[in-house]
N, C-alpha and C positions, 0 to 999 in steps of 0.2 A: 316417509310416511305422510299420510294426509290426516291432519289433526285439527279438530274443531274444538275450541274452547267456548264454553257457554257461561256467562255471568250476567246477573240481573242488570247491573249498572256499573259504569266505569267512573265513579266519583273518585276524588282524592282520598284514598284509603289503603290500608294494608293489603287486604285481599286483592284489590284491584291492581296495585303495584306489583304484587307477586305474579298475578296472571299476565300482566304486560311483559315483565321480564321473561317469563316462561315462553311466551310467544316469540319474542325477539330472539332469544337464545336458540330456540328450536330451528328458526329460519337460518340464523347466522352459523351456528356451530354444527348443525346436522343436515342442513339443506332440505328441511321438511316443508311441505305445503301446509300452511297454517291459516285458519280462518277464525277470527274473534267475533263471536256472536253476542250482542249485548242489547239491552233495552235502553230507553232514554235516561239521561242523568240530569234532571232538573234540580233547582234549589241552589242554596248558598254553598254547597260543599264542593263545587268545582268539578272539573272533568279531567281525566288523564288521556282522553282520545287525541288531544293535540300533541301528545308525546309519541305517537306511533310513527311520526315522520314519514307517513305513507309506506313504511316498511312492512307493516302488519295489515293485511286485508281485513276489513271490518264489515260485518253485516248487521244492520239494525233490525231488531224485532220490536216494532213500536208498542206492542201490547205486553211486552215482558216487563212488568213493574214489580217493585219491592213488596208492596202491601197486597193483601188478599182481596181480589175483586173477581168473583167467579166468572163473569162475562169476559173481562179482560184476560183472565187466565186461560180460558178455553181458546180464545183467539191467539193468545201468545203461544200456546202449545202447537197450534196448526202452523203458525208462522215459523216456529223452530223446525217443525217437521219438514216444511217445504224447503227451508234453507239447507237442512242436512241432506235431504234427498237429492238436491241439486249438487251439493258439494261432494257427496259420496266418501265420507271419511273412513279411515281405518280405525281411528280412535276419536271418541268424544270424551272430553274432560270437562266436567261441570264444577261450578263454584257457587257458593251462597245457597240459602235454603230454597228460594223460589226457583232460581236457575237450576239448582240441583234436582229438584223434583220434576219440573217440566222437561228439562234437558235429558234426564235419564229415561223418562217415559217415552219421549220422542225417539231417542237413540235405540232403545230396545225394540220399539215397534218397527223400526227400520232394519233390525238385525245388524246393527253396527258391530263389527268384530270385537272391539274392546271399549268398554265404558268405565270411566274412572271418575271418582268424585273426591274433591278436596274439602275437608272440614276445616274452615278457617276459624269458626266459632260456632258452637252448637246453637240451634234456634230455640232450644228450651233451656230454662234457667230458673233458679229459685225465686226470682222476683216477679214471676208471672203468677197468674191465678192457677189453681190446681187444674181447672178445666183446660186452660190454654196449654199448660205444660203437657198434659196427657195427649192433647190433640197433636202437638208438634212431635212428641215422641212417636206417636202412631204413624205420622207422616214419614218420619225418618226411617222407621222400621220397614214401611212399605217401599220407600225409594231404595233402601239398601239392598233389597232383593233384586233390584233392576240395575245393578252395576257389578263389575268384576272385582274391583279393588277400591278401597277408600284410603286416601292419604290424609293424615292429620299433621298440623303444623307444630304440634307439641304432644309429648307422651300423655299429658294430662287430658287432652282431648280424646285420645283413644280410651283411657280409663273411664271417662265420662260416658262415652257412647256405649262401651261394653257394659258398664254398670246399668245403663238404661235398657239393655238388651236390644239395642238397635241392630247389632250384627255380632257374630263371634269374633274374638280377638284376632284370629288368623286372617281375617279379611282386611285388617288395618296395617298400615305402615306409617312410620313417622318420618317426615322430611321437613326440616325447618325452612321457614319462609326466607328466601334469599333477597339480597339487596346489593346495591353498588357500595362496596365497603371502602374503597379508596378515598372518596371525598370525606367520609367520616373520620378515617384515620388521619387525614390531613386538615381536619376542621380547625385545629389550633392556629393555622396560618391566618384565619379570618378573625381571630378573637378581638384584636384591638380595633380593627375597622368596624366590625359589627357592634361592639359595645359602644363605640363612639356614635355610630349611627342611631342606636337605640337609646342613647342618653345615659349610659352607665359609666361611672368612674371606676378607678381601680379598687376602691374600697368596697364597692357593692358586691354582695354575694347573690348571684342570680339563680333562682329556682325556677326551672322551666317545666311546662306541661304541654305535651303535644297530643291533641285529641280533638275530635269534633265536639262542638258545644251542643251536646245531645244527651238524652236520658241515659243513665247508667254509666256515663263516662267519669263521674266522680268529682267534677269541679266543685260541687257544693261542700265536699269534705275538705278539700284543700282550702277553700275560703273559710270554713269553720276553724281550721287549724291556724290560719294565717295570723290572726290577732296575737295569739300566744307566741308564735315564732317571731313576729316583728317586735314584740315587747322584749323578748330575750336577746334578739340580734337586730337592732334597729336599722342596720345597713343592708338588710335583706330586701330584694326586689323579686316580684313574681312576674314571669313572662309566659303568657298563654298563647299558644299557636294553634289556630284552627278556627273554624266558623261553623255556624249551625243555627237552628231555630231557637236555641236558648240564649243567644248572644245578648239581646236587650235585657232579659231577665237578670243575667249575671252582672251586667253593667250597673243596673239599678241596685243590686244587692251589695256590690263593692262600694258604691257611693254611700249607701245607707249605713254601712259599717265604718265609714270614714277612712277607707283604705285606698282611695283612688291614687294617691301619690306613690303607693307601693306596688301597684298593679299596672301591667301593660298588656292589652289584648292586641296582638299583632294581626289577627284576622287570618284569612286564608293565605298560605304561603306556598309558592310552587315547590313541589317535592325536591327539585334540584337545588333549592336554597336551604332546605332543612339542615344540611351539614353546617352551613354558615351560622345558623341560629344555635345549633348545638355547641359550636365553638364559643359562642358568647355566654353560654350557661356555665354554672358551677355544679349544679345538682339537677337531676331530673326526678320529678315526682309523677307517679302514675297511680291514680286512685280509682281506676275503673272497677266496676263490680263484675264484669264478665268480658273476657277476651279469650281468643285461642292462645296466641302469644303476641302481645302488642309489639309492633315493629319499633315503637319508640324506645323500648327497653334495650335491645341490642344496638340501636342507633346511638343511644347515649353512651353505652359501654364502649363501642367502637371509637367514640369521640373522647374517651378517657374520662367520662363523668360518672360518678356513682349514681345509682338509681334507688329511689325509695318507692316501693310498690306494695299495694294490697296483695295478699297471698291468694290470688285467684288463678285458676286454670294453669297456664303454662309459665307464669311469672317465676316460680321457684326454679325453673330449669335454666334461668340465666341470672336471676338476682339471688345471691347467697349472702345472708346476713354475716357481716364481718369480713367478707371476701370481695364482693362486688357492689355491695349496697346494704339495704335493710328491707326485710319483708315484714309487713304489718298485718294483723288480722283485719279483714274487711270491715269498713265503717268505724274503726276505732280511731276517732279523731285525736284523743290524747296521745296515743302511741305514735300516731302520724306526726303530731307536733313535736314530740320528744325526739324522734329520729331526725327531723329536719333541723331542729336546734343543734343536735349533736354535730351533724355534718356542717352546718353553716358556721359553727364556732371553731372548727378544726380543719385548717387548710391541709395539714399533713395527712390527716385521715382521708380527706377527699382525694388527694393525690394517690395514696396507696391503693385505695379501693378502685379508683378509676384506671390505674395502670393494669391491675389484675383483670378487671373487666375487659379492657381492650385486648389483652393477650388472649383471653378465652374466646371472645366473640369473633376475632379475626380468623379463627380456624374453622368456624362453623357456618357463617352467614353469607359468603359470596354467592351471588345469584346463579352463576354458571355452574357451581357445584350443585345447587338445588336442581337446576334443569337437567343435569346429567343423571342425577338420581331418579328424577321423575321419568326420564326417557327409558331408563333401565326397567322401570315398572311397566311402561307400555310394552316393551319388548318381552318381558316375562309373561304378561297376560296373553299376548298374542301367541307366544310359543306354547304356553300351557293349553290354550284353546285349540291350537292347530293339531 
């Protein structure tokens, strides 16, 4: 097949890594002709384009940007249309809200045989204004009519989209976002080296958080819970991995709370090094207020670490209280602190939950399994239309 993937930007993030693995697998495992179309990736969040190793052809659409800029968006649409017209794909597979909207419009205008969209996370959520939420729902309904199938990375995303009447349930299918599982399964091999490098001794219980330092990622809730956790378990240390525009704000707040000695902000870490950092952790905390299914959760479970997460979107599909970690009501700082204290105080509990999480995640999240399921979707759509 000739397959074009469209995504707004290739920053270091879950949707982007999903897309890159998909492109690489299609080329290697199926011999497909693949083109990755993306906009620029400025800022502190890094880029994944250096991981293509020249194996995945890339086309840059300079005006395909994340935020809404009508003039840029019109130009971005025509850039996409030209690239697709020249490539002549059998399948266009779009990702992200802006890439999904403009990519689907361009593909249908060119009568591409199969148009697929992946919902990594809905662009509408409860923390927007009512007007913004209505606007994004209307955009998604409009775009949904211009594709053949929608893939969600969690069942929760399908429920959310169907409840908002974006499209009927039969238009959706769930395919979990895949990753390279072996490095995480072997992350324990790096534990001693990484803890020594990061300055942790054997007595320290390391609570990690992997997320961009950005709005709605929930770092403020972890910081609010940290004081109680440290008072109860003084040997706790917090390790934040990621960068973003809120970096300086959080550094100031950690200092003002007198918690500098208990926090380490590692900054932007190459995705290939994330397993090493997971190996250094004892617990993962994920306090985001909106995600499709955060990759950090299965990554922690694959590494044998229990996860504490707010009960949002697809988190409950991997984090099960008493089995693989603990689910907490969103924004509930007291329950978040209680859960972290329980796990930080009980090494046997951490081990039991971590082992069960590893067993479950290893069956579901290999990226080549994800790609095989996605390609079956392409084949099904093309067969149905023919």
